[in-house]
N, C-alpha and C positions, 0 to 999 in steps of 0.2 A: 539526597536521593534524586536520581534523574527521573523526570516525568515525561513520558512518551505517549503521544497520541497516534494510534494506528487507525488510519482512515481509509476506507475501502469502498468499492462498489463491486457486487457480485450478482450475477443473474441466476446461474444454476448451481453455484456453490464452490467452484474451483478456486476463485480468488479468495473466497472466504476461508477455505482450508489453508491456504498459504498464509493469510492474515493471522489465523490462529497460531500457526507455527512461529511466525514472527513474534507474536505476543509471548509465546513460551520462551523463546530466546531472550527477549527483553526482560522478562520477569526473572529468568535464571541469572541474568547479569545484575539483578537487584533493583530494577526499575519499578516505578509505580506506573501502571499502564491503563490507558483508556482505549478500548477497542470500540470503534465507531463505524457504522455504515452511513453512506450518504443517502439522501432521499431518492426514492424511485420516481422517475419521470415517465415511464412507459405506460400506455393506456391499459386498463384492466383486461380488455379483450386480447391484447398481445400477450400478456402474462398468462392468462388462462388458456391460450392456445398451445402453450409449451408446458408439458407436465413437469419437467425438471424445474423450470423457472417458478411455477406456482408452488411446487413442493418446497423449494428452497425458501421462498418468501415466508411460508408458514413456519418452517424450521427456525428462522432467525428473527421471529417477531420480538424475541426478547432483547435483541441487540439495539442499543440506544442509537438514535440518529446523531450524526455530527453536528456541532454548532460552533459559532465563533468562540464561545467560551473555552472550548477544547483546545483551539489554537493558541489563545492567550495563556491558558494554563500550562501547556507543554513547553518543555525545553527542547524536545525533538519530535519531529513528524516522520511517519513512514506511511507513504501513500501506496495503495494497491488498486489495480484496475485491469479489467479485461481490455484487449485491444480492439479498437473499432477503426478499421481501415488504416492501421498503423498509427493511430492516435488514442489518447485516453478516452474512456467512455464519456458520453454526454452527461451522465449522472455525476461523475466525479468532477468534470469540467465546470458543470453548473455550480457545484459547491465552491470550487476555487474561484469562479468568476464573481461570487457574491462577497469576496473578502477584501473589496477595494478600500473600505474605511480602515481596516486593520493595516493594510499595506501602506496607505497614505500616512497613518500615524506612526509608522515604523515598528509596529507590533510584531511583525513577522521576520524582522532582520535578526541576523546572528543566531537563528535557531538552526539546529542540526537537522538535516533532511535527507531522506532516502526514498526509494520507490521500487516496486516490483510489478510484474505484469504477467498476464496469461493470454494465450491465443488458442484458437481452435485448430490451427494447422501449423506445420513446420514452416519457418520463414514467414510467419504471418504478421511480423511487426513488433516483436517483443522489445527489441533494442530501440526502435524509433519511437515507440510509446514512452519508454523511460526517458529518452533523450527529450522528447516533447515536454514531459513533466519538468525536466531540468530547466527548460526555458522559463517556466514560471518562477522557479526558485532563484534564478538569476535576478529577476525583477524584484523579488521579495528581499534580496540581500541575504538569503540564507546560505548556509554552509553545506554543500552537497557531500555526502559520505557514501560512496559506493562500496560494495563488498570487496571489489578487486579480486586478486588471487591470493588472499591472505590466510586462507584456511585450505587444507587439502580437499575439502568437499567442493570447493570451487572448480577444481580441475575435472570433477565428475559432472557438476551441474552446468558448467560451460558458459556462464554469463557473469562477467565482472561488473556489468552495469547495475544489475539488480537481480534478484531471484526471478525466474521465469519458468513457465510450464506449458507444455502443448497438451491440450485436453482432448483433441480429436472430437471437436464439437460437443464437448461436455461429457464424453463417455469414458475418459481416462482420468481418474483422480490423481493428484500429485503422489508420487511415490516417495520412498524414504530419502532418496537422494535430494529431491526438491524440498522436502520438508526440512531436511537437515541444513540445506543452504538457507532456507527462510530463518531457521533458528539462529544460524550464524549472522545473518544480516541483522536481525533484532539485537543480538549481543553486541555486534560491532558498533552499531549506532549508539547504544548505551555507553559503551566503553569510551568512544570518542566524546560524546556529550559530557561525560563525567569530567574529562580533562578541562573543559571550558568552564565548569562549575566550580573548580577548585579555587579557594580564596588566594 
């Protein structure tokens, strides 16, 4: 059975919704899945000043925080992040930046990896964020698996790099097209990872 770690950061819940859809797709493909959020770095006053941010944090208290053990355990990783100036969020980047020992020991090499992103506005950096994450995976020696245009939903969702969504500053949740694309991405990662696990 393929083991998948879905590791994400979400402030107001948009990226979390996509992460849950990715989880659904991976589980439907037969994977054992760990859904993990990364540690919040923002100060309490910043979170409290945004009603959606504060509410989402309360709603997802049950989600376990990601750890090194999740990366060691997994055959495949799927990372999700909102875009911050065309780059991954500081919270997700901080988690990645603490994995130097695993990288140096070769523990992240040959793992299947994919990513997805959300933005507040159109043309807000979805693709650059995903490509920026890929730079990390090259250093890890991981095997990048994009969704491509391998399912009809991709022609509707429009992003072969990874699932993405425009939230209009958190006011527009992912629709069925984006959720279906996320499920496909989860399924595709599992299917590819399974090929590498065959004896």
